C-alpha positions in Angstrom: 14.3 -6.7 -23.5 10.6 -6.8 -24.5 8.0 -5.5 -22.1 6.9 -9.0 -21.3 10.5 -10.0 -20.5 10.9 -6.9 -18.3 7.6 -7.8 -16.5 8.9 -11.3 -15.8 12.2 -10.0 -14.6 10.4 -7.6 -12.2 8.0 -10.3 -11.0 10.9 -12.6 -10.2 12.2 -10.2 -7.6 11.9 -10.7 -3.9 9.9 -7.5 -3.3 10.1 -7.4 0.5 12.3 -4.4 1.1 9.6 -1.8 0.9 7.0 -3.8 2.8 9.6 -4.3 5.6 10.2 -0.6 5.6 6.4 0.0 5.8 6.1 -2.5 8.7 8.9 -0.7 10.6 7.4 2.7 10.0 3.9 1.7 11.1 5.3 -0.2 14.1 7.1 3.0 15.2 3.9 4.9 14.8 1.9 2.4 16.8 4.4 2.2 19.6 5.2 5.9 19.7 1.5 6.7 19.8 1.3 4.9 23.2 3.5 7.7 24.7 2.8 10.8 22.6 0.1 13.5 22.5 -1.9 14.6 19.5 0.9 16.8 18.0 3.6 14.2 18.6 1.5 11.3 17.1 0.8 13.4 14.0 4.4 14.4 13.4 5.5 10.8 14.1 3.1 9.5 11.5 4.1 12.0 8.9 7.8 11.4 9.5 7.6 7.6 9.7 5.4 7.1 6.7 7.3 9.7 4.7 10.5 7.9 5.3 9.3 4.5 4.1 10.9 4.9 0.6 14.3 5.9 2.1 14.2 3.1 4.6 13.2 0.7 1.8 16.2 1.8 -0.2 18.5 1.0 2.7 16.8 -2.3 3.5 17.0 -3.3 -0.2 20.8 -3.6 0.2 20.3 -6.3 2.8 17.5 -8.2 0.9 19.5 -8.5 -2.3 17.1 -6.1 -4.1 19.4 -3.1 -4.1 17.2 -0.4 -5.5 20.1 1.9 -6.3 22.2 -0.6 -8.3 23.1 1.3 -11.4 24.5 -1.8 -13.2 21.1 -3.5 -13.5 19.4 -3.1 -16.9 16.6 -0.5 -17.1 13.2 -2.0 -16.4 10.0 -0.1 -17.3 8.2 -1.7 -14.3 10.7 -0.1 -12.0 9.4 3.2 -13.4 5.8 2.1 -12.8 6.7 1.2 -9.2 8.2 4.6 -8.7 5.1 6.2 -10.2 3.1 4.2 -7.6 5.3 5.6 -4.9 4.8 9.1 -6.2 1.0 8.5 -6.2 1.2 7.5 -2.6 3.1 10.7 -1.8 0.6 12.8 -3.7 -2.3 11.5 -1.7 -1.1 13.5 1.3 -2.9 16.3 -0.5 -6.1 14.5 0.6 -4.8 13.5 4.1 -3.5 17.0 5.2 -6.8 19.0 4.8 -8.7 16.3 6.8 -5.9 16.2 9.4 -6.2 20.0 9.9 -9.9 19.5 10.7 -9.5 16.3 12.8 -6.0 15.0 13.6 -7.4 11.5 14.2 -8.2 11.2 10.5 -4.5 11.0 9.7 -4.0 7.2 10.3 -7.2 6.5 8.3 -6.3 8.6 5.3 -2.6 7.9 5.2 -3.2 4.2 6.1 -5.6 3.7 3.2 -4.2 6.0 0.6 -0.6 4.8 0.8 -1.8 1.2 0.6 -3.2 1.8 -2.8 0.2 1.2 -4.4 -0.3 -2.5 -3.7 -2.9 -2.8 -6.5 -0.5 -2.1 -9.4 2.1 -4.4 -7.8 -0.5 -7.2 -7.9 -1.0 -6.5 -11.6 2.7 -6.4 -12.4 3.6 -9.6 -10.7 0.4 -11.4 -11.6 -0.2 -12.4 -8.0 -3.1 -11.9 -5.6 -1.1 -10.5 -2.6 -1.3 -6.9 -3.7 -5.1 -7.0 -4.2 -5.7 -8.8 -0.9 -3.4 -6.5 1.0 -5.0 -3.4 -0.6 -8.6 -4.4 -0.1 -8.1 -5.8 3.4 -6.1 -2.8 4.4 -8.8 -0.5 3.3 -11.6 -2.5 5.0 -9.7 -3.2 8.2 -8.2 0.2 8.7 -11.7 1.8 8.3 -13.1 -0.7 10.7 -10.3 -0.1 13.3 -10.7 3.6 12.9 -14.4 3.4 13.7 -14.1 0.8 16.4 -11.4 2.4 18.4 -12.0 6.2 18.3 -9.8 6.9 21.4 -6.9 4.8 20.0 -7.0 5.3 16.3 -3.3 5.7 15.8 -2.5 2.5 17.6 -5.4 0.5 16.2 -4.8 1.5 12.6 -1.0 0.9 13.0 -1.7 -2.6 14.4 -3.9 -3.5 11.5 -1.3 -2.3 9.0 1.6 -4.1 10.8 -0.3 -7.4 10.8 -1.1 -7.0 7.1 2.5 -6.3 6.4 3.6 -9.4 8.3 1.2 -11.4 6.2 2.2 -9.8 2.9 5.9 -10.2 3.6 5.5 -13.8 4.4 3.5 -14.4 1.2 6.0 -12.5 -0.9 9.0 -14.3 0.6 7.3 -17.8 0.1 6.4 -16.8 -3.4 10.0 -15.7 -4.1 11.5 -18.9 -2.6 9.2 -21.0 -4.8 10.3 -19.0 -7.8 13.9 -19.6 -6.9 13.3 -23.4 -6.5 11.6 -23.5 -9.9 14.6 -21.9 -11.5 17.1 -24.4 -10.1 
């Protein structure tokens, strides 16, 4: 397949498994933060956000995306997506030093930096949702972090969960519209 054909094939996917995984992870962080102290909140955030990719792989089996299906033809945009995931993991190099100085910086840095992978997705699928999610996530996470200094883990998690609900809804409606157009 040509690169354009591969891009169209990638863009025709449902693309909700990873956002559902992110929603679950941040929901766990938010709820868990109601009951945990600083150390517990921090470990929970590291663990939950670090497991998004693995949770996404599992969820993809139920959404029909099946990330581990070896029978699908190779698509270069899958590789770009995986590089975006790797980029999100590498940004922990920014989050960890700030966390060591102020543990409440963790939801701010991880919340924004891991949301950056939405920008290339928007470009790949030629749809606005990635840009909107990435920009709103940056602005609203920053705002929540400043507005709720005593509840930063909960406030930032709530913002991200709401944005994921919105993004998943938009992606699902987009996918259904694509399915209808193909039939």
